[in-house]
C-alpha positions as CSV (number, residue, x, y, z in Angstrom):
1,X,16.5,-53.8,-28.5
2,X,20.3,-53.8,-28.9
3,X,20.3,-51.3,-31.7
4,X,18.0,-48.9,-29.8
5,X,20.0,-49.2,-26.6
6,X,23.3,-48.0,-28.0
7,X,22.0,-44.7,-29.6
8,X,20.1,-43.9,-26.5
9,X,23.2,-44.6,-24.3
10,X,25.4,-42.6,-26.6
11,X,22.9,-39.6,-26.6
12,X,22.8,-39.7,-22.8
13,X,26.6,-39.8,-22.5
14,X,27.0,-36.9,-25.0
15,X,24.3,-34.8,-23.2
16,X,25.8,-35.5,-19.8
17,X,29.3,-34.6,-21.1
18,X,28.1,-31.3,-22.6
19,X,26.3,-30.5,-19.4
20,X,29.6,-31.0,-17.5
21,X,31.4,-28.8,-20.0
22,X,28.8,-26.1,-19.5
23,X,29.2,-26.3,-15.8
24,X,32.9,-25.5,-15.7
25,X,33.8,-21.9,-14.9
26,X,36.2,-21.1,-17.6
27,X,37.5,-17.6,-17.4
28,X,39.4,-15.5,-20.0
29,X,41.4,-12.5,-18.5
30,X,43.3,-10.2,-20.8
31,X,46.4,-9.3,-18.8
32,X,47.5,-6.7,-21.3
33,X,46.7,-5.5,-24.8
34,X,48.8,-2.7,-26.2
35,X,50.7,-1.2,-29.1
36,X,53.4,0.2,-26.8
37,X,56.2,-1.2,-24.7
38,X,56.2,-0.6,-20.9
39,X,58.1,2.7,-21.3
40,X,55.4,4.0,-23.6
41,X,57.4,3.6,-26.9
42,X,55.3,2.5,-29.9
43,X,56.1,-1.0,-30.9
44,X,57.7,-1.4,-34.4
45,X,55.8,-2.8,-37.4
46,X,56.4,-6.4,-38.4
47,X,58.8,-7.2,-41.1
48,X,57.8,-9.0,-44.3
49,X,60.0,-12.0,-43.4
50,X,59.2,-15.5,-42.3
51,X,57.7,-15.3,-38.8
52,X,59.0,-17.2,-35.8
53,X,57.3,-17.3,-32.5
54,X,59.5,-18.3,-29.5
55,X,58.4,-18.9,-25.9
56,X,61.0,-19.2,-23.2
57,X,61.0,-19.6,-19.4
58,X,63.8,-17.6,-17.6
59,X,64.8,-18.4,-14.1
60,X,66.8,-15.6,-12.5
61,X,68.5,-16.5,-9.2
62,X,68.2,-14.2,-6.2
63,X,70.6,-11.3,-6.1
64,X,71.3,-11.6,-9.8
65,X,71.7,-8.8,-12.4
66,X,71.4,-9.6,-16.1
67,X,73.8,-8.1,-18.6
68,X,72.9,-5.0,-20.6
69,X,71.0,-6.2,-23.7
70,X,68.3,-5.2,-26.3
71,X,65.7,-7.1,-28.1
72,X,65.3,-6.6,-31.9
73,X,61.9,-8.3,-31.8
74,X,58.6,-7.5,-30.1
75,X,58.2,-9.7,-26.9
76,X,56.0,-9.8,-23.9
77,X,55.9,-11.9,-20.8
78,X,54.4,-12.6,-17.4
79,X,56.3,-12.9,-14.2
80,X,55.3,-16.2,-12.6
81,X,57.3,-16.0,-9.4
82,X,59.3,-13.4,-7.4
83,X,60.1,-9.8,-8.2
84,X,62.0,-8.3,-11.0
85,X,63.1,-4.7,-11.9
86,X,63.9,-3.7,-15.5
87,X,66.0,-0.6,-16.0
88,X,66.7,1.2,-19.3
89,X,69.7,3.1,-20.4
90,X,67.6,6.3,-19.7
91,X,67.1,4.9,-16.1
92,X,63.4,4.3,-16.7
93,X,62.4,1.5,-14.3
94,X,59.7,-1.0,-14.2
95,X,59.1,-3.1,-11.1
96,X,57.3,-6.4,-11.5
97,X,55.8,-8.8,-9.0
98,X,54.4,-12.2,-9.6
99,X,51.4,-12.1,-12.0
100,X,52.5,-8.9,-13.6
101,X,52.6,-8.8,-17.4
102,X,55.3,-6.9,-19.4
103,X,55.5,-5.8,-23.0
104,X,59.3,-5.3,-23.3
105,X,61.1,-2.4,-24.9
106,X,62.4,-3.1,-28.4
107,X,65.9,-1.9,-29.6
108,X,66.5,-0.2,-26.3
109,X,69.4,-1.1,-24.0
110,X,68.3,-2.4,-20.6
111,X,68.9,-5.0,-17.9
112,X,66.9,-6.9,-15.4
113,X,67.7,-7.3,-11.7
114,X,66.4,-9.7,-9.1
115,X,67.3,-7.9,-5.8
116,X,65.5,-10.5,-3.7
117,X,66.9,-13.8,-2.2
118,X,64.4,-16.0,-4.0
119,X,64.5,-16.8,-7.7
120,X,62.3,-14.9,-10.2
121,X,60.6,-16.8,-13.0
122,X,59.3,-15.2,-16.1
123,X,57.8,-16.7,-19.3
124,X,58.5,-14.6,-22.4
125,X,56.8,-14.7,-25.8
126,X,58.8,-13.4,-28.8
127,X,57.2,-12.5,-32.0
128,X,60.0,-12.3,-34.4
129,X,61.5,-13.5,-37.7
130,X,63.7,-16.4,-38.6
131,X,67.4,-15.9,-38.1
132,X,66.8,-12.8,-35.9
133,X,68.3,-13.2,-32.3
134,X,66.1,-12.9,-29.4
135,X,68.4,-10.5,-27.6
136,X,71.8,-8.8,-28.3
137,X,74.2,-8.5,-25.5
138,X,76.0,-5.1,-25.1
139,X,79.9,-5.3,-25.2
């Protein structure tokens, strides 16, 4: 009796667990899929070096302008909170609000600005190579 009870109990537990998993409403939403940065420039090909993926969270206080900089690697992000504007040296401008994705420009001088009073939070994913900086600040 004891040897029969455990397999039946285990089977019932597994089936009920699977049923629970099947009942969850898991959704996958592609926020962006592209081969171009936000200004329409084609993204560069990857180098034959050791890859390095970096994920950072940036909190930009209200009324703050970032320094001019450029990114040597492909990177993309999603603005979690607030609003943020990105302006290139050519004066191309992208205005982001919370929930918006961005595929950043590569090797193009630009800056970000939070013109609002509340902080802006963005998570950025960098697809680069070892020993390559995430950004280069303009002198």
